[in-house]
N, C-alpha and C positions, 0 to 999 in steps of 0.2 A: 793217798797214794797216786793221784791226780799230777799232784805237783812234784813227786819226785819222779815221775815218767819223763815229765816236761823236763826237769833239770838235768836228766842224765840225758834225753835227746838234746838239749845244749852242751852237756860234756864230754860224752863219748867223743864229736867229730875233732874238738880241739885236744884231748887227749892222744886218739887214732895219727891227726895232724904230727904231735911233737914226735909219737912215736917211728913214724915216718923220714922226719926229719934227722933223727937221732942215727936211726939205720943209715941212712946216704950217707952221715959224718962219722960213723962209727964212734958215737956218742952215748949209746944205750945205757952204758954206766955211768958215766959222767952224770949224765943227764937221771938219772936214778936218784943220785946223790943229791944232786941240785932238786930236785922233787920233794926227799924227803925235809932236806933242809929247810926249805919252804915251808912244807908242814908244820915241823917243828915251830918257826920263826912264828907261823898265824897262830898256833894252839897256845905257844908262851906269852903272845901278846895280843890282848883281846882290844887294846887302843888301834893297834895297826887291821886287826879285821874288822872292828866298826868303821874305820878309814875307809878302806877299800870298799866297803859294803854300802855305803853312804853314796847315792846319787847324787846328792847335791852336789858334793866335794866336786870342786874343778879336776879334771884328768891331768893337767901338769902338775899340779900339788902331789896326787898319787904317784906320780910317774918320781918326779922327784924324793920324795918319802922312800919308795922302793929302792931306787940308786941308792940311795943313804944308807939303808939298811942292809940290802943285799947287793950291789955290784960287785963286793970284793968275793963274794962267797960262789957266785954263779959264772956257767960258762956264758961267755957273750952270749952264744945264740939263744941260751937261754932267758938271757935277760933282756933279749929283744922279743921274744915270745911273751914274757910277761908283760912289756909295753905295748905291744899288739894287743892283749887280752883289755889293757888299760883303753886303748884307743878303740876297741870293738864293744866297751863297756860290760864285758864278761869278767873283770878281776873281782866281782864280788864270788864265783866259783873256781879262782883257783884253787883251795885246798882240795875241793873236789876232783878239779881236772889232774892234780899232781899223784894223787889218791887213784883215779881210773890209769894213769900212768902207771903206776906201781901195781895195778891189778894185770896189764897188757904184757908186762915186762916180765912177769910170774908164771903170766901163759907161755911165753914163749920160752922160758927157760923150764918148763915144767917143776916149776916150785911153788908149794902151797904153802901159805900163811896159816902158823897154828899159835894160838893165843893162850899161853899158860899164867892161870893167876893160881898165887901160893901164900900160905902163910907167911913164910919166911922168904929170903932171897934165894933163890935154887943156884945150888953151886953148877962149875962149869960139865963137869960130868953129868949129874941129873938132867942139864939141860941138853948135855950129847944123846942121852936116854930118850926125853921124850923126842927129839928129833929122828931116833932110829925107829921109834914105834909109829911114829905116826906118817914115817915113807913105808914101813911096812905095810899100814892101814890103809895109804892111799896110791902106793905106788907110784908117789911122785920120784923125780931125780932128786930133788934137796927140798929143805924146810925154811923158811924164814919163820923164826921164833921170837913171838913178840912176849914179853913177861912182864906181868901188874903182880902188886902185893891187896892181900886184902886180909889183916889179921883177923876177920871173922871168922875165917875157914878154920882157924884152931890148928889144922895139921894138912896135908896132903896138897892135892893140885885137883884143878880143873882145866881141862884141855878141850878149846874150842877149834875147830877145825871147819870152816864154812858153817853149815846149818847142823853138823854134829856136835854134841859136848858128850864129854867124856869126865863125869864127877868121881874122882878119887880121893876127895876130900873128906875130912873127918866130920864136917856139917852134913855134907851129902849121907854119908852113912849113918850119921845118926837120926836125920831126917826119914830115911829109908825103914832103920830099925822102927821108929815112932807110927810111921804108917803102917807097918808091919802088925805091931802090938796091937792098935787100934781095930783094923781089919779082923784080925783074932778075937778080939776081947766082943766085938759087936756080931757075933758069930751065935 
């Protein structure tokens, strides 16, 4: 718990500074795209993450690698920000800074993040239906929907919005029936 508070104390000012620069340059959406690209890059390559997190590796090596893998994708100002993180010894927090930046942008845009997990790929109409239900539930202006697959659900969907979880999966329904049956038999 203490570590997460310390990390958040390091991450938040950088994410806020990035947002300020983005707002001043009318680059909020572009930096959002860049932050998603960086997050994807880090999650797709454990080698890159390990290289950036290793304090022994020379910062110039980290900068060169980052320029090679990301310079064509990123806006020059975002690339400069990433290089600043290397210079300040904060590059290990890049993924978390990008996530916090995305959270700040969602707050500004009155957008909520909903995570939907289903047994099979959701159709566009199902995704739209989930978005509409989340908007009705939260009063948000829009919904950013992340989807994931879990074949063990058997059917249905689990939707997570913040700390709220709506379990409309077949597995969840079976679990609830099992609990009801076991409590009824123990009476």
